[in-house]
C-alpha positions in Angstrom: 0.0 0.0 0.0 2.8 2.4 0.8 4.5 1.7 -2.5 1.3 2.4 -4.3 0.8 5.7 -2.5 4.3 6.8 -3.3 3.9 5.8 -6.9 0.6 7.7 -7.0 2.1 10.9 -5.7 5.1 10.5 -8.0 2.8 10.0 -11.0 0.8 13.2 -10.1 4.1 15.1 -10.3 5.0 13.2 -13.5 1.6 14.2 -15.0 2.2 17.8 -14.1 5.7 17.6 -15.7 4.3 16.1 -18.9 1.6 18.8 -19.2 4.1 21.6 -18.5 6.6 20.2 -21.1 3.9 19.8 -23.8 2.6 23.3 -23.1 6.0 24.7 -24.1 6.6 22.5 -27.1 5.1 19.5 -28.8 7.9 18.3 -31.2 7.3 14.6 -30.5 3.6 14.9 -31.1 4.3 16.8 -34.4 6.7 14.1 -35.4 4.1 11.3 -35.0 1.5 13.6 -36.6 3.7 13.9 -39.7 4.2 10.1 -39.8 0.6 9.2 -39.5 -1.3 11.8 -41.6 -1.1 13.0 -45.2 0.1 16.6 -45.8 -3.5 17.9 -46.0 -4.5 16.3 -42.6 -1.4 17.3 -40.7 -1.7 19.8 -37.8 -1.1 23.4 -38.5 2.1 25.2 -37.3 0.0 27.3 -34.9 -1.7 24.3 -33.3 -0.3 23.6 -29.8 -2.0 20.3 -29.1 0.1 17.5 -27.7 -0.4 14.0 -26.3 -2.0 15.4 -23.1 -2.0 19.1 -23.6 -5.3 20.4 -25.1 -6.7 16.8 -25.4 -9.9 15.4 -24.2 -10.1 12.9 -21.4 -10.3 9.7 -23.5 -7.4 10.6 -25.7 -5.3 11.5 -22.6 -6.2 8.2 -21.0 -5.2 6.3 -24.2 -1.9 8.0 -24.6 -1.0 7.7 -20.9 -2.1 4.1 -20.7 0.0 3.3 -23.8 3.0 5.1 -22.3 2.8 3.2 -19.1 2.1 -0.1 -20.9 5.3 0.3 -22.9 7.1 1.2 -19.6 5.9 -1.9 -17.8 6.8 -4.2 -20.7 10.3 -2.8 -20.8 10.5 -3.1 -17.0 9.4 -6.7 -17.2 12.2 -7.6 -19.6 14.9 -5.7 -17.8 13.9 -6.7 -14.2 12.5 -10.2 -14.0 11.0 -9.4 -10.5 7.2 -9.0 -10.4 7.2 -5.3 -9.6 4.8 -4.0 -12.2 1.5 -5.2 -10.9 -2.0 -4.2 -12.0 -2.6 -2.0 -8.9 0.6 -0.1 -9.4 -0.2 0.2 -13.1 -3.6 1.7 -12.3 -2.1 4.0 -9.7 0.3 5.4 -12.2 -2.3 6.0 -14.9 -4.8 7.6 -12.5 -2.1 9.7 -10.8 -0.8 10.9 -14.1 -4.3 11.9 -15.3 -4.9 13.7 -12.1 -1.5 15.5 -12.4 -2.3 16.7 -15.9 -5.7 18.1 -14.9 -4.2 19.7 -11.8 -1.4 21.3 -13.9 -3.9 22.5 -16.4 -5.9 24.1 -13.6 -2.8 25.7 -12.1 -1.6 27.1 -15.4 -5.0 28.4 -16.4 -5.6 30.1 -13.1 -2.2 31.7 -13.2 -2.9 33.1 -16.7 -6.2 34.5 -15.5 -4.6 36.1 -12.4 -1.9 37.6 -14.6 -4.5 39.0 -17.1 -6.8 40.3 -14.3 -4.1 41.6 -11.9 -4.7 45.2 -12.8 -8.5 44.9 -12.7 -8.2 43.0 -9.4 -6.4 46.0 -7.8 -9.2 48.3 -9.0 -11.7 45.8 -7.7 -10.1 45.6 -4.3 -9.9 49.4 -4.1 -13.6 49.8 -5.1 -14.5 47.2 -2.4 -12.5 49.1 0.2 -14.2 52.4 -0.7 -17.6 50.8 -0.6 -16.8 49.3 2.8 -15.8 52.7 4.1 -19.1 54.2 2.8 -21.0 51.4 4.4 -19.3 52.0 7.8 -20.0 55.8 7.5 -23.7 55.0 6.8 -23.9 52.7 9.8 -22.4 55.5 12.0 -25.0 58.0 10.8 -27.8 55.5 11.6 -26.3 55.0 15.1 -26.4 58.8 15.7 -30.1 58.9 14.6 -31.0 56.1 17.0 -29.2 57.9 19.9 -31.3 61.0 19.2 -34.4 59.0 19.4 -37.3 58.1 17.2 -39.2 60.9 15.5 -42.2 62.2 17.4 -45.5 60.7 16.4 -48.6 62.8 15.9 -51.2 62.6 18.6 -54.3 60.4 17.9 -56.5 63.4 18.4 -55.0 65.1 15.3 -55.6 62.1 13.1 -58.9 61.4 11.4 -60.5 57.9 11.6 -60.8 55.8 8.5 -64.6 56.5 8.5 -64.0 60.3 8.5 -61.5 60.0 5.7 -63.9 58.0 3.6 -66.7 60.5 4.3 -64.4 63.3 3.2 -63.8 61.6 -0.1 -67.5 61.0 -0.6 -67.5 57.3 -0.4 -69.7 57.2 2.8 -72.8 59.3 3.8 
């Protein structure tokens, strides 16, 4: 169990590393793209997609599973000890997928923060000013309450509902 947990955490870091590496360059993916597709179907020079970068979940799962399958086969031939079990294989795949999505979230949020940093400063300043105004309004209300409620008119000065309706001509 401890070995699986260590491998899971290491594979999360490996997934983040793969995502980061492919976000900066995708030469290996371009190479396989040129081998597999005709000239008309090849990816454009501006396309930044990679094996895991800007790919959907199923395609990421296939590429990562294939990568670890090749790694396990090579490990089985080099080391005849039964190290590469199914549970470790599954931990590596799931951890790498989690790492790629975690890295994507971190990179995307850092881009948003960088883009919005100036507007965030303005937003914080506006919020502070609104807070100051709100506190001043509360202080004004406290002063009004200390003075006391406004004086009510005496009941003798008010007309009854019947008298008001008579004045309007609705009652005789």
